[in-house]
VOVEX-568051 format. One record per residue (C-alpha): residue number from 1; x, y, z; residue in one letter. Coordinates in Angstrom, 1 decimal, decimal comma. Last residue first. Layout:
BEGIN
    nr       c1       c2       c3   rest
   NUM        X        Y        Z      a
...
***
This chain:
BEGIN
    nr       c1       c2       c3   rest
   411    -27,3      5,1      9,2      l
   410    -26,5      4,1     12,8      y
   409    -26,5      0,3     12,5      d
   408    -24,5      0,5      9,3      c
   407    -21,3      1,5     11,2      y
   406    -21,8     -1,3     13,7      e
   405    -22,4     -3,8     10,8      k
   404    -19,3     -2,7      9,1      l
   403    -17,1     -3,1     12,1      d
   402    -18,7     -6,5     12,8      l
   401    -17,9     -7,5      9,1      l
   400    -14,2     -6,5      9,6      c
   399    -14,0     -8,3     12,9      d
   398    -15,5    -11,5     11,4      r
   397    -13,0    -11,4      8,6      m
   396    -10,2    -11,2     11,1      r
   395    -11,4    -14,0     13,1      n
   394    -12,2    -16,2     10,1      s
   393     -8,5    -16,0      8,9      y
   392     -6,9    -16,4     12,3      k
   391     -9,2    -19,3     13,2      e
   390     -8,9    -21,3      9,9      d
   389    -12,0    -23,4     10,1      d
   388    -14,0    -20,7      8,1      l
   387    -11,4    -21,1      5,2      h
   386    -13,4    -22,5      2,3      a
   385    -16,5    -20,3      3,3      k
   384    -14,3    -17,2      2,9      v
   383    -12,9    -18,2     -0,4      l
   382    -16,4    -18,6     -1,8      i
   381    -17,2    -15,3     -0,2      s
   380    -15,2    -13,9     -3,0      r
   379    -18,1    -13,9     -5,4      d
   378    -18,4    -13,6     -9,1      v
   377    -15,1    -12,7    -10,9      y
   376    -12,3    -14,2     -8,9      l
   375    -14,1    -16,7     -6,7      a
   374    -16,2    -17,9     -9,6      d
   373    -13,2    -17,9    -12,0      k
   372    -10,9    -19,9     -9,9      n
   371    -10,4    -22,9    -12,2      k
   370    -10,3    -20,8    -15,4      e
   369     -7,9    -18,3    -14,1      k
   368     -5,3    -20,8    -12,8      d
   367     -2,1    -19,2    -11,8      g
   366     -3,7    -16,4     -9,9      f
   365     -5,3    -18,8     -7,4      f
   364     -2,3    -21,2     -7,3      d
   363     -0,1    -18,3     -6,4      q
   362     -2,5    -17,2     -3,7      i
   361     -2,6    -20,8     -2,4      e
   360      1,1    -21,0     -2,3      q
   359      1,3    -17,7     -0,4      s
   358     -1,3    -18,9      2,2      e
   357     -4,6    -17,1      2,0      l
   356     -5,0    -13,8      4,1      l
   355     -4,6    -11,7      0,9      i
   354     -7,7    -13,3     -0,8      l
   353    -10,6    -13,0      1,6      p
   352     -9,0    -10,3      3,4      f
   351     -8,8     -7,7      0,6      y
   350    -12,3     -6,7     -0,2      c
   349    -13,5     -6,6      3,5      g
   348    -10,4     -4,6      4,4      t
   347    -11,1     -2,1      1,6      q
   346    -14,6     -1,8      2,8      v
   345    -13,5     -1,0      6,4      m
   344    -10,8      1,5      5,3      a
   343    -13,0      3,3      2,9      f
   342    -15,7      3,7      5,5      v
   341    -13,1      4,9      7,9      k
   340    -12,3      7,5      5,3      q
   339    -15,3      9,7      6,4      e
   338    -14,6      9,6     10,1      e
   337    -10,8     10,2      9,5      c
   336    -11,8     13,2      7,2      s
   335    -13,7     14,7     10,2      a
   334    -10,8     14,2     12,5      l
   333     -8,5     15,8     10,1      f
   332    -10,8     18,8      9,8      e
   331    -10,8     19,2     13,6      e
   330     -7,1     18,9     13,6      f
   329     -6,6     21,9     11,1      p
   328     -5,2     20,7      7,8      i
   327     -3,2     23,5      6,0      i
   326     -3,9     26,6      8,2      k
   325     -3,5     24,9     11,4      k
   324     -0,5     23,1     10,2      m
   323      1,4     26,4      9,8      d
   322      4,4     26,2      7,5      y
   321      8,1     26,4      8,2      g
   320      9,4     23,0      7,2      a
   319      9,7     22,3     10,9      l
   318      6,0     23,2     11,2      t
   317      5,1     20,6      8,5      v
   316      7,2     17,9     10,1      h
   315      5,9     18,6     13,6      k
   314      2,2     18,7     12,4      e
   313      2,5     15,4     10,8      l
   312      4,0     13,8     13,9      c
   311      1,2     15,3     16,1      t
   310     -1,4     14,1     13,6      y
   309     -0,1     10,5     13,6      y
   308      0,1     10,3     17,4      i
   307     -3,4     11,8     17,7      g
   306     -4,9      9,2     15,4      i
   305     -3,1      6,5     17,3      l
   304     -4,7      7,7     20,6      n
   303     -8,0      7,9     18,8      y
   302     -8,0      4,3     17,6      m
   301     -6,5      2,7     20,8      y
   300     -9,1      0,8     22,7      r
   299    -11,8      0,2     20,0      k
   298     -9,1     -0,5     17,5      r
   297     -7,5     -3,1     19,7      f
   296    -10,9     -4,7     20,2      e
   295    -11,5     -5,0     16,5      r
   294     -8,1     -6,6     15,9      a
   293     -5,2     -4,8     14,1      t
   292     -3,4     -4,8     10,7      t
   291     -5,9     -3,9      8,0      l
   290     -8,0     -1,6     10,1      h
   289     -5,2      0,5     11,4      i
   288     -3,5      0,6      8,1      v
   287     -6,6      1,8      6,4      s
   286     -7,5      4,6      8,8      m
   285     -4,1      6,2      8,5      v
   284     -3,8      5,6      4,8      d
   283     -7,2      7,3      4,1      q
   282     -6,6      9,9      6,6      a
   281     -4,0     11,4      4,5      p
   280     -6,8     12,7      2,1      p
   279     -6,6     11,6     -1,5      v
   278     -4,2     11,5     -4,4      y
   277     -3,5      7,8     -5,0      r
   276     -0,6      5,3     -5,0      g
   275     -1,8      1,9     -5,6      c
   274      1,5      0,6     -7,2      q
   273      3,4      2,1     -4,3      f
   272      5,1     -1,0     -3,0      d
   271      7,4     -0,1      0,0      v
   270      7,0      2,0      3,2      l
   269      9,8      2,3      5,8      k
   268      9,4      1,8      9,5      s
   267     11,5      2,9     12,5      r
   266     12,2      1,9     16,2      v
   265     10,3     -1,3     16,7      p
   264     11,3     -3,0     19,9      t
   263     13,2     -6,2     19,5      g
   262     15,5     -5,6     22,5      n
   261     18,5     -5,0     20,3      h
   260     16,5     -2,4     18,5      d
   259     14,1     -3,0     15,7      r
   258     13,8     -1,9     12,0      k
   257     10,3     -2,5     10,4      i
   256      9,3     -3,1      6,7      v
   255      6,2     -2,0      4,9      l
   254      3,9     -3,4      2,1      n
   253      3,4     -6,9      3,4      t
   252      1,7     -5,8      6,6      a
   251     -0,7     -3,2      5,2      w
   250     -0,7      0,1      3,3      i
   249     -2,3     -0,1     -0,1      d
   248     -3,0      3,4     -1,0      g
   247      0,3      5,0     -0,3      h
   246     -1,1      8,4     -0,3      c
   245      0,0     11,4     -2,3      v
   244     -1,9     14,2     -0,5      v
   243     -5,3     15,7     -0,5      n
   242     -6,8     18,5      1,6      r
   241    -10,5     17,8      2,6      f
   240    -13,8     18,6      0,9      s
   239    -13,4     18,0     -2,8      k
   238    -11,6     14,8     -2,1      s
   237     -9,4     13,2     -4,7      p
   236    -10,9      9,8     -5,9      r
   235    -10,6      6,6     -3,9      a
   234    -13,5      7,7     -1,7      l
   233    -15,8      7,8     -4,6      s
   232    -15,1      4,2     -5,6      h
   231    -15,3      3,0     -2,0      v
   230    -18,8      4,4     -1,6      r
   229    -20,1      1,2     -3,2      r
   228    -19,6     -0,7      0,1      c
   227    -21,8      1,7      2,0      v
   226    -24,7      1,2     -0,5      e
   225    -24,3     -2,5     -0,3      e
   224    -24,1     -2,4      3,5      l
   223    -27,6     -0,5      3,7      v
   222    -29,3     -3,1      1,5      t
   221    -27,6     -6,1      3,2      r
   220    -28,6     -4,8      6,7      f
   219    -32,2     -4,2      6,0      n
   218    -33,3     -1,2      8,1      k
   217    -34,8     -1,6     11,5      g
   216    -32,5      1,1     12,9      s
   215    -30,6     -1,5     15,0      l
   214    -30,0     -3,3     11,6      l
   213    -31,9     -6,2     10,4      k
   212    -30,6     -9,4      8,6      d
   211    -28,6    -10,5     11,6      p
   210    -25,0    -11,6     11,3      l
   209    -24,7    -15,4     11,0      n
   208    -21,0    -15,5     10,1      f
   207    -21,5    -17,2      6,7      l
   206    -24,5    -14,9      6,2      q
   205    -22,4    -11,7      6,5      t
   204    -20,0    -13,3      4,1      s
   203    -22,7    -12,9      1,3      n
   202    -22,4     -9,1      1,4      l
   201    -18,7     -8,9      1,7      i
   200    -18,1    -11,4     -1,2      g
   199    -20,6     -9,5     -3,4      t
   198    -18,3     -6,5     -2,7      i
   197    -15,2     -8,5     -3,7      a
   196    -16,9    -10,0     -6,9      a
   195    -17,9     -6,5     -7,9      e
   194    -14,2     -5,5     -7,4      i
   193    -13,2     -8,4     -9,6      e
   192    -15,6     -7,7    -12,3      e
   191    -14,4     -4,1    -12,7      k
   190    -10,7     -5,0    -12,4      l
   189    -10,1     -4,6    -16,2      p
   188    -11,4     -1,0    -16,4      f
   187    -13,4     -0,7    -19,7      d
   186    -16,3      1,2    -18,1      p
   185    -14,1      3,3    -15,9      r
   184    -15,3      2,9    -12,4      e
   183    -11,8      2,6    -10,9      n
   182    -11,2      1,2     -7,4      y
   181     -7,8     -0,3     -8,2      y
   180     -5,4      1,6    -10,4      t
   179     -6,9      5,2     -9,8      e
   178     -5,5      7,7    -12,2      e
   177     -2,6      9,7    -10,7      l
   176     -0,5      9,8    -13,9      e
   175     -3,6     11,3    -15,7      a
   174     -4,1     14,0    -13,2      e
   173     -0,4     15,0    -12,9      y
   172     -0,2     18,7    -13,0      v
   171     -3,5     19,8    -11,4      d
   170     -3,5     16,6     -9,2      i
   169     -0,1     17,7     -7,8      l
   168     -1,5     20,9     -6,4      r
   167      0,6     24,0     -6,9      r
   166      2,4     26,7     -5,0      s
   165      5,9     25,0     -5,4      t
   164      6,8     25,3     -1,8      r
   163      3,4     24,7     -0,4      e
   162      3,0     21,7     -2,7      e
   161      6,3     20,2     -1,8      y
   160      5,6     20,7      1,9      i
   159      2,2     19,1      1,8      l
   158      3,4     16,1     -0,4      t
   157      6,5     15,5      2,0      s
   156      4,1     15,8      5,0      a
   155      2,1     12,7      3,7      h
   154      5,3     10,5      3,5      l
   153      6,7     11,8      6,8      k
   152      3,3     11,2      8,6      s
   151      3,1      7,8      7,0      l
   150      6,5      6,9      8,7      a
   149      5,3      8,0     12,0      e
   148      2,2      5,9     11,5      l
   147      4,3      2,9     10,8      v
   146      6,4      3,6     14,1      v
   145      3,2      3,8     16,1      k
   144      1,8      0,7     14,5      l
   143      4,6     -1,4     15,7      t
   142      4,6      0,1     19,2      d
   141      0,9     -0,5     19,6      y
   140      0,9     -4,2     18,5      d
   139      0,3     -5,3     15,0      f
   138     -1,6     -8,5     14,4      l
   137      0,5    -11,4     13,0      d
   136     -0,9    -13,2      9,8      y
   135      0,9    -10,8      7,4      k
   134      4,3    -11,7      9,0      n
   133      6,2     -8,5      8,8      v
   132      9,4     -7,9      6,7      s
   131     12,7     -6,9      8,2      t
   130     14,9     -3,8      8,1      y
   129     18,4     -4,0      9,3      g
   128     20,1     -1,9      6,5      q
   127     21,0     -4,9      4,4      e
   126     17,3     -5,8      4,4      i
   125     16,6     -2,2      3,1      l
   124     18,4     -2,9     -0,1      n
   123     18,3      0,5     -2,0      e
   122     16,1      0,4     -5,0      m
   121     16,1     -0,7     -8,6      v
   120     12,9     -0,5    -10,5      l
   119     12,2     -2,8    -13,4      f
   118     11,2     -3,6    -16,9      k
   117      7,9     -2,2    -18,3      e
   116      9,1      1,5    -18,0      d
   115     12,7      1,7    -16,7      i
   114     13,5      2,7    -13,1      s
   113     16,9      3,6    -11,6      l
   112     18,3      4,6     -8,2      y
   111     15,0      4,3     -6,1      c
   110     15,7      5,4     -2,6      k
   109     13,5      3,5      0,0      p
   108     10,6      5,3      1,6      v
   107     10,2      6,7      5,2      c
   106     13,4      8,5      6,3      e
   105     14,4      9,4      2,7      a
   104     11,1     11,5      2,5      l
   103     12,2     13,6      5,4      i
   102     14,5     15,6      3,1      k
   101     12,0     17,6      1,1      v
   100     14,9     19,8     -0,4      e
    99     12,7     20,8     -3,4      e
    98     14,8     18,5     -5,6      k
    97     13,9     15,8     -3,2      e
    96     10,3     16,2     -3,8      y
    95     10,9     16,0     -7,6      l
    94     12,7     12,6     -6,9      d
    93      9,6     11,5     -5,1      f
    92      7,6     12,1     -8,1      l
    91      9,8      9,8     -9,9      r
    90      9,2      7,2     -7,4      y
    89      5,3      7,8     -7,8      v
    88      5,7      7,5    -11,6      f
    87      7,4      4,1    -11,4      i
    86      4,8      2,8     -9,0      e
    85      2,0      3,9    -11,3      k
    84      3,6      2,2    -14,4      k
    83      3,7     -1,1    -12,5      f
    82      0,0     -0,5    -11,5      s
    81     -1,4      0,5    -15,0      g
    80     -4,5     -1,3    -14,2      t
    79     -4,8     -3,2    -17,5      g
    78     -1,1     -3,7    -17,8      e
    77     -0,8     -4,8    -14,2      i
    76     -3,6     -7,3    -14,3      f
    75     -2,7     -8,8    -17,7      e
    74      0,9     -9,3    -16,6      v
    73     -0,3    -10,9    -13,3      v
    72     -2,4    -13,4    -15,5      l
    71      0,7    -14,1    -17,7      p
    70      3,1    -14,7    -14,7      v
    69      6,4    -13,0    -16,0      r
    68      6,3     -9,9    -13,9      p
    67      8,2     -6,6    -14,6      y
    66     11,0     -6,7    -12,1      l
    65     11,3     -5,2     -8,5      k
    64     14,9     -4,9     -7,8      v
    63     16,6     -4,7     -4,3      f
    62     20,2     -3,5     -4,4      f
    61     23,5     -4,8     -3,1      t
    60     26,9     -3,1     -3,1      y
    59     30,4     -4,6     -2,9      q
    58     33,6     -2,6     -2,8      t
    57     37,0     -3,2     -4,6      e
    56     39,7     -0,7     -3,8      e
    55     40,7      2,8     -4,9      d
    54     37,6      2,7     -7,1      q
    53     36,6     -0,8     -8,0      k
    52     33,0     -2,1     -8,1      i
    51     31,3     -5,3     -7,2      t
    50     27,6     -5,7     -7,6      t
    49     24,7     -7,9     -6,3      e
    48     21,2     -7,2     -7,6      l
    47     18,6     -8,8     -5,4      i
    46     15,5    -10,0     -7,0      a
    45     11,7     -9,6     -6,9      h
    44      8,9    -10,4     -9,5      d
    43      6,2     -8,0     -9,9      g
    42      2,6     -7,0     -9,1      c
    41      1,4    -10,0     -6,9      l
    40      4,9    -10,3     -5,5      g
    39      6,9    -13,6     -5,1      v
    38      7,0    -16,1     -8,0      w
    37     10,0    -18,2     -8,7      e
    36     11,9    -17,3     -5,6      g
    35     14,0    -14,1     -4,7      l
    34     15,9    -14,1     -8,0      m
    33     19,7    -13,2     -7,8      r
    32     20,8    -10,9    -10,4      l
    31     24,4    -10,7    -10,8      s
    30     27,4     -8,1    -11,1      y
    29     31,1     -7,9    -11,7      d
    28     34,0     -5,5    -11,9      v
    27     32,1     -2,1    -12,8      l
    26     34,8      0,4    -12,7      d
    25     34,4      3,7    -10,8      f
    24     34,4      7,5    -11,4      e
    23     30,9      7,9    -12,6      d
    22     29,7      9,8     -9,6      s
    21     26,6     10,5     -7,7      k
    20     27,6      7,3     -5,8      l
    19     24,0      5,8     -5,9      k
    18     23,2      7,3     -9,3      n
    17     26,5      6,0    -10,7      a
    16     25,9      2,6     -9,3      i
    15     22,5      2,3    -10,8      v
    14     23,6      3,8    -14,2      k
    13     26,5      1,1    -14,1      s
    12     23,9     -1,6    -13,7      v
    11     21,9     -0,4    -16,6      e
    10     25,0     -0,4    -18,9      d
     9     25,8     -3,9    -17,8      r
     8     22,4     -5,1    -18,8      t
     7     19,6     -6,3    -16,5      i
     6     17,9     -9,7    -16,9      s
     5     14,6    -11,5    -16,2      p
     4     14,5    -15,3    -16,7      k
     3     12,5    -16,1    -19,9      a
     2      8,8    -16,1    -19,8      d
     1      6,4    -18,3    -17,7      m
***
C-alpha cells in the first residue's frame, strides 16, 4: 500500500473558503483522520478536521474521499474511470446550482473541492445526524419512501436544468458520461468481470435447484442469458424515454438516512456517484427497490412505491414551472419501469454474490487477485456456493433468481 494520503494547507484553505464563500479567515490547524485502512471499493475515506479563526476560533469537519492506495482498486478505477466520473458528476451538480436548482442540496452532499486523481472534499453528513445503513438489513416501507423522495429530487434536478438551458446533457458531455461498469468497449477492463457475473447468475440457478424449463417450455438458461445481456444496452441512454443523470449504483451502502427521535426515517441523501449514468429515472427507482427489499415486499408494495416516487418527481418539476405531463407522462414512466426492471434484476444478480460478503472477506477478495481469479474472472457462482449456509445471503440471492425466473416464464 502506498504512503498515507495527505492534503496541503492551501487545499484546506480552498475548502474553507468555498464553504464560507469568503477568504476572510485564518487557518489555525487541520488534520486528516483516516477511517480505517481500507474502506471504500473505489476510494479511501477520511475526516478532515479543521480549526479556523475569524472573530473567534471555530471548528469544521469534512468528509474526504481519497484516491485509493490498494493496487487492484487503483487498476479498477483507472480502467473504468470511476473516480473521474464521480468528480465530473459533482462538478455537474455545481452547474445545476448556478441555474438555481436548489432541491439538489436536499438530496446530495455539497462538494467543496475536488482534484483529479487526488480527492473530493464534501460536507460531513454524519455531523448533521445522518447515519449509514447496514447492508444486510432489508429496507422497510418508511426507509424506502425517503430514499425515493431523495431520488426524485436528484432526477428532477436534471429535468429542470435541461428545461432551463434548452439542451440535453448527453449532447454536451457524452465523453464524460461514458459507462463505468456495463461497458462493451473491447478494451474495457471490467469485461471479464461482467462475464463472470453473468455466468454466476446462470450457474446459480442450479445451486438453488430452479427448473431447466420455463412455463413456456423454453430452456430457462437460454432465455436467462439473453435477458442478462440486455444490461449493456439498458445502461446506455434510452432512445425511447427521457433520460436524466441517475445515481447508477443506488443501494444500502451508497445512501445515508436521518431519523427523528422515534427512529422514523425523515430524510435521505445519496452518496458515491462513481457509476453515474444518463438513463431513464426508472433505472434508479427499480434498482433500489430490488437491491434493498425482499421479493414478497416487492410484490406487495412495488406499484405503491412507484406512485410515491412519481408524485414527488412531478411536484418538484411543477414547482419549478414545468408541466410534468409534457416531460414524462405517467404512462410513459410506467413503461420505462417495466423496461428497467430487467436492468434492476440483472444488476442485483451481478452484485449480490460479492457485495453481500462480509467487509473483511471483500477486502481479502480484492487484495489477492491470483487467489480469487476464478471467482473474479470466470464464475461468481463460486462465491454463492461457498455461502449457501448463510441464510441472509442465500435468501436474497434466491429472491433475485426467482424474480428472473418469473420474468423469463412469460417471454
